[in-house]
N, C-alpha and C positions, 0 to 999 in steps of 0.2 A: 150350268150351276146346279149344285145338289139341292134337291127339294128340302124345305124345312121339315116336312113330315118324315123325312128319312134320316134326319139328324139324330144321333144317339142322345138319350136323356142323360142328365148328370148321374143318375143311378146306374145306367148301363155302362157309362164310362168308368165309374168306380169299380163295378163288378169285374169289368174286363181288366182294369189295372191290377186288382187284387188277384185274379186268376193268373195273369202273366207273372206277377211277382212270385207267387207260391210255386208256380211251375219252374221258373228259372232258378229259384232258391233251392229247390229239391235236386237240381242238376249241378249246382255250383259247389265249389269247395268252400271251407270256412273262411279263408282269406279273401274270397271274392264277394262275400255277402255284404250288401249295403243296407243299412237300416232305413226303411221307409218312415216318413214322418207325416203327421196330420192326415192320416188315411185310415180306413177300416179294411182289414183283411178278412175275407169271408172264409170260414172253415172251422173245423174242430180245434179247440184251444190247444190241446196237447200237440197236435200235428203241426199247426202253424208256428207254435213256439219253437219246435225243433228246427225250423227253417230260418230263424232269426239269428243274427250274429251274436256271438258270446260277449258278455260284459258290456252290453250296449244300453241297458235300461237303468235309469236312476231310481225309480220307485214304481211299484205295482199297486194300484188302487182298484179294488173290484168288489163286486157283490155277486157271487155265483148263484144260479138257481137254487132255491131252497128245496130240500128233499120232500117230495110228494105233496107239495103245496100248490104247484101250478104246472100246467102242461102248455108248452109253447109251440108244440107241433113242429119241432125242428128235426124229427127223424129219430132213428134208433140210437144214434150217438149222443142224444140230448142228456146232459147231466141233470139229475134230479128226479128221474123216472125209474131208477134202478129198483130191483125187487126187494132189496134190503138196505138198511142204513149202512151196513159194513161195505157193501158194494159202492155206495155213494162216496163213502170216505176214501176208498181205494182209488176211485176215479179222480177225486179232487187232489189226492196226494200225487197222482201221476202228472197232473197239470203243474203242480208246484215243483216237481222234480225238473220240469222244463224251465220253470222260472229261475231255479238256482243257477242255471247256465247263462241265461240272458241278463241277469242282474249284474251290475257292477259290484266290485268288492265292498264298497260302502253303500250299496243299495239296500232297500227295505221293502216291506209289503204291508199294506193295510187291507184287512179282509173283513168284510161285513157278512155276518152269518146270523141266522135266527133258527130257533129250535121248532119242533113240532111234536104232536102227540100221536102215540101209536094207537091203531085200531085193531091190531092182530099181532100175535107173537112173531109172525113171519117177517114183520118189518124190523124186528130187532129189539123189541121191548114189550112188556106186558100191556094189554089194552088199558088205555087212559093214562099210561105213564109217559112222561117226557122221554124223547128219544136220546137226549143228551148228545145230539149230533155235533154241535160246536165243540164240546169237550173231546169227543172222539177224534175230530179232525185235528185239534190242537195237540193232543197226545201223540197222534201218529206223526205229525210234522216235527214235534220235539224229538222223537226217537230218530228222526232223520237229520238232525243237526240244526233245526231252526231254533232260534232264541226268541221266546215270547216275552216281549218287553212291556206290553200293556194290554189290558182288556178295558176298552172304553165302553161305558154305558151310555147308549143313545136313548134318552128318555123322550117320549112323544107326548106333548100336551094335547094332541088330537088323535089318539089311537083309534083304530077301528072298533066300532061297538061290538059287543059280544053278548049272546043270550045264555052263556054258560052259567049254571047255578051252583055247581059243586067245587069250584076253584076260583081263583082270582083272575081277572082279565089281564092279558099280557099288554104291557104299556112300554116296553123297552126292547132294544136289540143290542147285540154285542158288536164292537168294532175292534178287531185285534191288530196290534202292531208287532210285526215280526222282523227279525234281521238274521243274517247268516254270520256276521262278524261282530266282535266286541267293539270295533270302531266303525262308525257309519256316519253319513251326513244327516245332521239334525239341527235345524236352525230354530232354536227355541225363541229367539228374539223376534222372529217374524210372526209368531202367534201369541205373544204375551197379551194379557188382558189387564185393564186398569185395576189398581188396588181399591179396595172398598173400605179400608180402615186406616187410621193414623196412629202413630206411636210417639211417645215422649222420649227425648234423649235419655239414655241410661248411662251408667258408669263406663267411660271409654276404656277403662282398664279391664272390664269384663268381670270384676270381682263381685258385682251385684247380681250376676247371672246365676241361676240355680245350679247349672253344671258348666264348668269351664271347658274351653276347647280341648278336644282330645280325651276328655274324661267322660265315662259313661256311668250311669247309676248301676248299682249292683243287680237290680232286678232285670236289666236288659239282657236279652239273649244274643248270641253271636251274629244273628242275621238282622238284628234291629238296625234301623237307619240312624243317621246323625244329622243334626241341623247346624253343624259347625259353620257352614257357609253363611248363615244368617247372623252370626255374632257381630260382625262389623256393622251390618245394617241396623241392628237393634241398638248398638252403642251410639249410632248417629241419629237415632230417632226415626229411621225409615222403616216402612212396613216390609220392604224387600227390595228387589231389583228396581232401579230407576225407570226402566222401560215398561214395567208392569210385572204381574205375577204369572206363574205357570197356570195355564187354563185348567189343569186337572183332568181327571178321567171320567167325569160325568158331564155329558153335553146334552142340553135341553134344546131340541130342535123339532119343529113341526114337520110332519111328513110332506112329501112333494105333492103339488097339485098339477097333474099333467093329463091332458085330454087325448093324447095319442093312443095308438093301439097297443102300447106296451103296458103290462099290468103291474109292473114292479119297478118304480123309479125311486132312487134315493134323493133326498133334497140336496141341491148344490152346496149349501152351507156345510153339509156333512163331510164332503170331500175337499173343501177349501183348506182346512187346517192341515191335513196330511200332505197335500201338494205343496203348500207354503213351507212346511217344516222339512220335508224330505226330498223335494225335487228342486235342485238349485236353479236360480234364475240364469246363471251363466256357468259354462263349463269350458275348461281349456280344450282347444281343438287338438292340441298335441298329446298331452298326457291324460286328459279326461278328468283332472282334478276340479272339484267345484270351487267357484270363487267364494270368498268369505265376506261377511258383513262387518264393517267397522265404522268408526265415526266419520270416515271419509266416504262412506257408501260401500259399494261392492268393489273388492280388489282381488287380484289373482292370488291364489294360494300355492303358487309354484314359481319356478324361475324360467319357464319355457319362453316367455316373451312372444307367445303365439296369440292368434286370434281366439275368439270364443264362439260358442253356439249355445242355444237354449238347452236347459235340462229337459228330459223327456219322461213322461209318465205313461205306463202301459195299463190298459184294461182288457184282460183276455175274455171278459164277458161283457162286451160293450153295451148291449141292450139299446136303450134309447139315446145314448150318447152324452149323458150327464158329465162323466169324467172329462171328455173332450171339451165340452163347453166351458167348464170351470178352468181347465188348463189354459185355454186360449185367453180367457179373461185375465188370468194371472201372468200372462206372458211366457208360458211354457209350451213346449211341443208335446205331442201325444201320439199314441198309436193304439188302435183298437182291434180286437178280434171278435168276430160274431158269427155264430153258426147259422142262424136263420137269415136267408137273403132278404126277406121282408123287413127285418129289423135293421139290416144294413141300409136299406133305402130310407126307412123311417129316421134313423139317426143322422144320415147324410142330409136330409131335408131340414131336420131340426137344427143341425149345426149351421147350415146355410142361412136359415132365418135369424139365428142368434148373431152370426157375423154381420148380417145386414143391419141389425139393430145397433150393434156396437159401432159400426162405421158411421151410422147416423149420429150417435152420441158424440163420437170423436169430431165429426164435422161441425156439430153445433158448438162444441167446446172451443174449437179453433176459431170459429167465427166470433164467439163471445170475447175471446182474448183480443182479436183485432179491433173490435169496437170499444173495448174498455179504455 
């Protein structure tokens, strides 16, 4: 019998599985590739992405290392340690060129980025100037066909203290929502929030409204939006949609409190909305179409009459594993890529602990139902 001291640890098993997959994927043809699920592949993001099957990912949610703000000791290929911000942008664009291939046609990306301040012109901006790194990344991606749908402002009620005296303290970060197609999966009903106001019923004919449907005031420009969709709700005395309102693009969430060896973890609540909205709970096994939400619950959005599997979210900079933990809580599959082996082990252990907690919660809930 094999000695227990010689048994491989879970981290060693995961690393071996990751190495075997990347090696076999590099030797396989596109049609032979199988997408791994609920695992972390260790390696460079751009390289590992090139070995994943095309059109296999529903949504990508990630926060890459910020430029020149931290060093993770992951080697020469570590993103964020480039000599200039332009090189950093080029490396991130390379990663997202790989993302274009692996995303489904209706897939999307949520990208968390924060800016920094230059200390020397060699970094790409005058000393003390903001680098405008997120803007540079977004402009570069837009030139390559990405559609920037939203810039979400993540405001922090507990920002890091700052001793700076000649500017304002930074208390927010940006979270960008990008797509490649005009049509993509987005389940707004899954993330609606309660209305906070009430309205009185108005004239059902709409004559009492300031501007009737389809008519715009003369001062509006050609790119101005329209609220025609709210006319019926206002006539009926509703504030808006019966399931709640659109959460908007300003999210107030506290930073994460994590005691592990990773220095930059985003809060689970920050990635919950993107996963709920853009990663379908169920996907047709035959054609890949996401199931739709209706009054009867989730129903197929195709005529395949096939089975289903869970939607999958990818994080090419997995770090401490927050994206994976939230995906499992929400009943979605996930796949992670991480360059640093130590972080692969850290995330694996954190995910294992969270699974054990969730299993205990489920067990207690089941026992409570039996005794009720």
